[in-house]
Structures are given as C-alpha cells and as structure tokens.
C-alpha positions, 0 to 999 in steps of 0.5 A: 497522517494519523496513526490509523492511517499509518497502520493501514498502510503498513498492513497493506505492505505486510503481505506478499500478495499485496506487494506483488500487486503493488509491483504490477500496478507500478506498470500502470493501471490494471483491470481486475481480470489482468490482476487475477491472471498474473497473480493467480488469485481467486476473485474473492481473495483478489477482492479482499486484497484490493479492499485492504490496498484501497482503504490504505490509500495506496491504490485507487479504484474505478469501475469500467463496464463489468470490471474494476480497474486499479491504479497506484494513488499518487497521493497515497504513494506520496504519503507512504514516502513521506512516512518512510522518510520521517522514520528514516530521519528518526533513525539517523539520530544518535541512539541513547543520547538522552538517558535523563529518565532514570 
C-alpha cells in the first residue's frame, strides 16, 4: 500500500463520526437511511463522511433501489490491519540503537 492510500485510511479514521459509522457497520451491511437515523447526521454530512470512508477503501457501497447500502470492505480492513501491524512491529524495535548519523 502506498503512502497516499495509507494517509487516506488514517484520514478516514481521524474523525469521530466516521469511527462511529465504522462501529455501526461492524454489525453488518447498513442502508444509508439506517446510518442517518442512528448517527443523527444530515444527508449531506453522511454523504461527505461515506465518500471519505469509501475512498479510503475501508467501506464499500452498493446502490439498491433509491438507497445506497454500505458495508466494511474485507480487503480494506485487511490492509488496515497489515499497516497497523507493520507500525507496531517497527515500534517494538529498540529506540536510538543506531546513532551513526552524527
């Protein structure tokens, strides 16, 4: 995953409303109408957040009738897990173990 895609993922996770939407999607696929009710957002605000979540790859959308349905992306969530594991692994290394620059 390139740096642009990683930054999109972290942008998606940096907003409380989007994290709450992800928590709701953890229960399964949700229609936009259900997200609107439970998240207490306006339709334009929900559309804005869903655009960011979909661009990040964490959420997938599908139009069914007059509503859009959203679900967590298995591929996107696997990528997010891989990125966080890579960061955690790097953090486990001993800090300041190579001071050869100065």
